[in-house]
C-alpha positions as CSV (number, residue, x, y, z in Angstrom):
1,M,1.2,2.9,43.6
2,V,2.9,1.7,40.4
3,R,0.8,-0.7,38.5
4,P,2.5,-3.9,37.2
5,L,3.6,-3.5,33.6
6,M,1.6,-6.5,32.4
7,A,-1.6,-5.1,33.9
8,T,-1.8,-2.5,31.2
9,L,-2.7,-5.3,28.6
10,T,-6.1,-6.8,28.6
11,P,-6.8,-10.4,27.5
12,D,-8.9,-9.2,24.5
13,S,-6.4,-6.6,23.4
14,P,-6.4,-6.3,19.5
15,I,-2.6,-6.6,19.5
16,D,-1.2,-10.1,19.2
17,A,0.5,-10.3,22.6
18,T,1.6,-13.9,22.5
19,H,5.3,-13.2,22.7
20,P,6.5,-12.1,26.2
21,A,9.0,-9.5,24.8
22,W,6.3,-7.9,22.6
23,R,3.8,-7.9,25.5
24,G,6.4,-6.2,27.7
25,F,7.3,-3.6,25.1
26,V,3.6,-2.7,24.5
27,A,2.9,-2.5,28.2
28,L,5.8,-0.2,29.0
29,T,5.1,2.0,25.9
30,S,1.5,2.2,27.1
31,R,2.6,3.2,30.6
32,E,5.1,5.8,29.4
33,T,2.4,7.3,27.1
34,K,-0.2,7.4,29.8
35,R,2.3,9.0,32.1
36,F,2.7,12.1,29.9
37,L,-0.9,12.2,28.8
38,K,-2.1,12.3,32.4
39,V,-0.4,15.7,32.8
40,W,-1.0,16.9,29.3
41,A,-1.1,20.6,30.3
42,Q,2.5,20.3,31.4
43,T,3.9,17.9,28.9
44,L,2.0,19.0,25.7
45,G,0.4,22.4,26.5
46,A,3.4,24.1,28.1
47,P,5.9,23.4,25.2
48,V,3.3,24.7,22.7
49,V,2.9,28.0,24.6
50,T,6.7,28.4,25.0
51,T,7.2,27.8,21.3
52,L,4.4,30.3,20.3
53,L,6.0,32.9,22.6
54,F,9.3,32.5,20.7
55,L,7.4,33.0,17.4
56,A,5.5,36.0,18.8
57,V,8.7,37.7,19.8
58,F,10.1,37.4,16.3
59,V,6.9,38.4,14.7
60,L,6.8,41.6,16.8
61,A,10.5,42.2,16.2
62,L,10.3,41.9,12.4
63,G,7.1,44.0,12.2
64,E,6.2,44.7,8.6
65,T,9.6,43.6,7.3
66,K,9.3,40.8,4.7
67,K,12.6,39.1,5.5
68,E,13.5,35.9,3.6
69,V,16.1,33.2,4.2
70,G,17.0,31.0,1.3
71,G,14.1,32.2,-0.8
72,I,11.4,31.4,1.8
73,P,9.8,33.7,4.4
74,Y,11.7,34.0,7.6
75,L,8.7,33.0,9.7
76,E,8.4,29.8,7.8
77,F,12.1,29.2,8.2
78,L,11.9,29.9,11.9
79,G,8.7,28.0,12.4
80,A,10.2,24.7,11.1
81,G,13.2,25.1,13.5
82,L,11.0,25.8,16.5
83,V,8.9,22.7,15.8
84,V,12.0,20.5,15.8
85,M,13.4,22.2,18.9
86,A,10.2,21.5,20.8
87,L,10.2,17.9,19.5
88,A,13.8,17.3,20.5
89,Q,13.5,18.8,24.0
90,N,10.4,16.9,24.9
91,A,11.5,13.6,23.5
92,F,14.7,13.9,25.5
93,S,13.1,15.1,28.7
94,N,10.4,12.3,28.7
95,S,12.8,9.3,28.8
96,A,15.3,11.1,31.0
97,S,12.8,12.2,33.6
98,S,11.1,8.8,33.6
99,L,14.3,7.1,34.7
100,I,15.5,9.8,37.1
101,I,12.1,9.9,38.8
102,M,12.1,6.2,39.3
103,K,15.7,6.4,40.7
104,V,14.9,9.2,43.1
105,Q,11.7,7.7,44.3
106,G,13.3,4.3,44.7
107,N,10.9,2.3,42.5
108,I,13.3,1.6,39.7
109,V,13.3,-2.0,41.2
110,D,9.7,-2.4,39.8
111,L,11.0,-1.9,36.3
112,L,14.1,-4.1,36.8
113,M,12.1,-7.0,38.3
114,A,9.5,-7.0,35.5
115,P,10.0,-10.0,33.1
116,L,11.3,-7.6,30.4
117,P,14.3,-8.4,28.1
118,P,16.7,-5.4,27.8
119,A,15.6,-4.6,24.2
120,A,11.9,-4.4,25.3
121,L,12.7,-2.3,28.3
122,L,14.8,0.2,26.2
123,G,12.2,0.1,23.4
124,G,9.3,0.9,25.7
125,L,11.1,3.9,27.2
126,V,12.2,5.2,23.8
127,A,8.8,4.6,22.1
128,G,6.9,6.5,24.8
129,A,9.4,9.4,24.7
130,A,9.4,9.5,20.9
131,L,5.6,9.6,20.9
132,R,5.6,12.6,23.2
133,G,8.1,14.5,20.9
134,L,5.9,13.7,17.9
135,A,2.7,14.7,19.7
136,V,4.2,18.1,20.7
137,A,5.5,18.7,17.1
138,A,2.0,17.9,15.7
139,V,0.3,20.3,18.0
140,V,2.9,23.0,17.4
141,V,2.5,22.7,13.6
142,A,-1.3,22.9,13.9
143,T,-1.2,26.0,16.1
144,M,1.5,27.7,14.0
145,W,-0.2,27.1,10.7
146,P,-2.5,30.1,10.6
147,I,0.5,32.4,11.3
148,V,3.3,30.7,9.3
149,G,1.5,28.9,6.6
150,F,3.8,26.0,5.9
151,S,4.0,24.9,2.3
152,I,4.9,21.3,3.0
153,P,6.4,20.4,-0.4
154,A,7.7,17.0,0.9
155,P,5.6,15.7,3.7
156,F,7.2,12.2,3.9
157,T,10.6,13.8,4.2
158,A,9.4,15.9,7.1
159,L,7.8,12.9,8.7
160,A,11.0,10.8,8.3
161,F,13.2,13.4,9.9
162,A,10.6,14.0,12.7
163,V,10.4,10.3,13.6
164,L,14.2,9.7,13.4
165,G,14.9,12.9,15.3
166,S,12.4,12.1,18.1
167,T,13.8,8.6,18.4
168,L,17.4,9.9,18.6
169,M,16.5,12.4,21.3
170,A,14.6,9.7,23.2
171,I,17.6,7.4,23.2
172,L,19.8,10.3,24.3
173,G,17.3,10.9,27.1
174,V,17.7,7.3,28.2
175,L,21.5,7.6,28.2
176,A,21.2,10.8,30.3
177,G,18.7,9.1,32.7
178,L,21.1,6.2,33.1
179,W,24.0,8.4,34.0
180,A,22.2,10.9,36.3
181,Q,21.5,9.9,39.8
182,K,19.7,13.1,40.9
183,F,17.9,16.0,39.3
184,D,20.7,18.5,39.4
185,Q,22.9,16.2,37.3
186,M,20.1,16.0,34.8
187,A,19.8,19.8,34.7
188,T,23.6,19.9,34.0
189,I,23.1,17.8,30.9
190,T,20.2,19.9,29.7
191,N,21.8,23.2,30.3
192,F,25.3,22.4,29.0
193,V,24.7,19.9,26.3
194,I,21.1,19.9,24.9
195,T,20.4,23.7,25.0
196,P,23.8,24.7,23.3
197,L,23.2,22.0,20.6
198,A,19.7,23.4,20.0
199,F,20.9,27.0,19.7
200,L,23.8,26.0,17.5
201,S,21.6,24.0,15.1
202,G,20.3,26.8,13.0
203,T,16.9,27.1,14.6
204,F,16.8,30.9,14.5
205,Y,19.3,31.7,11.7
206,S,21.1,30.2,8.7
207,V,24.2,28.4,9.7
208,E,25.9,29.8,6.6
209,R,26.2,33.1,8.4
210,L,28.5,31.5,11.0
211,P,32.3,31.7,10.9
212,E,33.8,28.8,9.0
213,G,35.1,26.9,12.1
214,V,31.8,27.3,14.0
215,R,29.9,26.4,10.8
216,M,31.8,23.1,10.6
217,V,30.8,22.3,14.2
218,A,27.2,23.2,13.5
219,H,27.1,20.8,10.5
220,A,28.2,18.0,12.8
221,D,25.4,18.8,15.2
222,P,22.7,16.0,15.0
223,L,20.0,18.7,15.8
224,F,21.1,20.5,12.6
225,W,20.5,17.4,10.6
226,M,17.0,17.1,12.2
227,I,16.1,20.7,11.6
228,D,17.6,21.0,8.1
229,G,15.8,17.9,6.9
230,F,12.5,18.7,8.5
231,R,12.7,22.2,7.1
232,A,13.3,20.8,3.6
233,G,10.2,18.8,4.0
234,I,7.9,21.3,5.5
235,A,9.2,24.6,4.1
236,G,11.2,23.6,1.0
237,H,14.6,24.9,2.1
238,A,17.7,23.0,3.1
239,E,21.3,24.2,3.7
240,G,22.8,20.7,3.6
241,N,22.4,17.5,1.7
242,T,19.0,16.1,2.8
243,A,19.7,12.5,1.8
244,L,23.1,12.6,3.5
245,G,21.6,14.1,6.6
246,L,18.9,11.4,6.7
247,L,21.6,8.7,6.5
248,A,23.7,10.3,9.2
249,L,20.7,10.7,11.5
250,A,19.7,7.0,10.9
251,A,23.3,5.8,11.5
252,T,23.7,7.9,14.7
253,T,20.3,6.7,16.0
254,L,21.2,3.1,15.4
255,G,24.6,3.5,17.0
256,L,23.2,5.1,20.1
257,W,20.5,2.4,20.3
258,F,23.2,-0.3,20.6
259,V,25.2,1.7,23.1
260,A,22.1,2.2,25.3
261,L,21.1,-1.4,24.9
262,R,24.5,-2.6,26.1
263,L,24.3,-0.3,29.1
264,V,20.8,-1.4,30.0
265,R,21.8,-5.1,29.6
266,Q,24.7,-4.5,32.0
267,G,22.4,-2.6,34.4
268,W,24.8,0.3,34.4
269,R,23.9,2.8,37.2
270,L,20.6,1.1,37.5
271,R,21.4,-1.5,40.2
272,A,22.7,-0.4,43.5
């Protein structure tokens, strides 16, 4: 049985919950966070294992070869990309799956009938998904550290790109969840949009090795901005302009937020 959103807040909560919109946002964020923590082995453990398997394959393939990319060890280059790929996939899937599960099970009405303004509803879904992406990234970095040894020359740069990137993918997940009415439609988006963007983003290789036309497409990929900026902060290597990438990522995130907010306000594909 789905608990009422407001039931997740207690009267003596340390958060000032006097404003109804704020209370709704905190309650929905709390529910979304508890949803993925309840099955942590699937939502946090499985992505970490998958990412470490990718890393293990490349470690075995390289053997004793001391390959470098842009003046840093290849494993450090690769590790940064794998962290962001795990972050992006999990932030996206959390918000998308939350909406599609409610649609399929028929309890989306519980969310729509709650006294939540559209911004609080969207914010709660996005915040919960972004927290999952950041949690996965933190665990992946911690488990990779003994193998990769990240230098982290600019920790705040890495954090800024991680937070913005996770938020962007969470909003994209909401948009995908709004559009999809069943699981196979969601799988279509994942397989034909998210996965190609992830592999085109320079996770495993330098985009400078791509043909010029493909390289231009890669530079327009939001996942490239996320990975390149995060890599600059955690490994000290960037192939693009980090400041420009941060601005582009922030502008894209803000633009998608307003698109998603408008659709949620209209009830697009939410109401029968």
